[in-house]
N, C-alpha and C positions, 0 to 999 in steps of 0.2 A: 726774178723773175719780172716785167712790168706786165703795167697792171690793164686792163680790163681782157674786156675775154680775144677777140683773136689780136696778129701779132705776126709778128715773126723771128724765122727763128734758116741765121746765117745764109740769107736770104732768100729764105721757103718759106709763102700767105700760114701760118698758118691758120683756123680755123676753132674755136668756142663753140664746143655745145655743151649743153647744161644736163643734168642728167641728179637721176634721184632714181633711180633705182638699177640695184649691182646682181650683178652674181656673178662667179668667180667658181674654178674652175682648176685644177693641176691631173697632172700624171707624173709620172719615172721623170722626167725633161724638162716640161715647161706649165705654164706659170696661165689660165683663160684668163679674160677682166674685160665682163663683158660690163657696163653702159648705157644705159638707158631710161624711160619715163614714164612716169604712170601715172596714168588720167583717175578718176575718182569715175566718169561711167567708164573703161574700160574694163575688165577684167582680169589682165594680165598690160607686164610691160611696154611696150614698145624700143627695146638694141634699135642701136644709130650705132654705135661704136664696138670692138671690138680689139685690146691689145693682148701678144700671146706673147712673152717674153721666158728667160732662165729664172732656176730655184731664185741663184746672184739675184739679181739684180731684180725682184722681186720684189725679196728682204731687204735692201738695197731701197726698194719704192715704202718697203714698210716703214722704214726710217724712217724718214726723211717726213711721212709721214706724222707720222707721231714725236718728228720734233717740229712741228708746221703748227702743230693744235698745240703744243704746250704753248712756243709767241704767241696764238691766238686768246689760249686762254689766257694768258696776260696779260693782254692787251682788254681784252673787252669779256677776257668773267667766265664761267665752264661754261662746255658748252652739254647739255645735256645727252644724257645715259641711251635714254629708249623714247624713239623717234615722237610717241604719243603731248611730250613735256614738251618737245620743239613745236609743232602739229600750235598747239593748246596758245605756248605765249607768242608765235611769229608767223604762219604762215595760216590764209585761209581754209577754212573749212572743205575746201573742195578736189585737194591735195590731199596726196599718201606716200611716204614713203617705205619700203623695201627694202631688207637685207635680206639678204638668203645666198647660201651658201649648197657648190650643186661637186659633187665631184665625179667626172667623163665615166 
């Protein structure tokens, strides 16, 4: 993957979007991955992207993310398990991060 938020993939423009709020749901046939942003002022996250994929690709995504996190930690140190730990060390006080799980 090339650096930066925006790039191209086989001649198509790809837009980068920041996400700090996630919801994941599933049924027998597919996983729904919702990405959005949570702001201190707002009561709810504002969703901006939904990815729908099959269970096998969801599993491959999880494995790829785990490998990337392992490589990141080898270079930059351990990522905190709790969002509050990261907030107090690296983020301004006006941002909150939420991870939720929902099953449709």
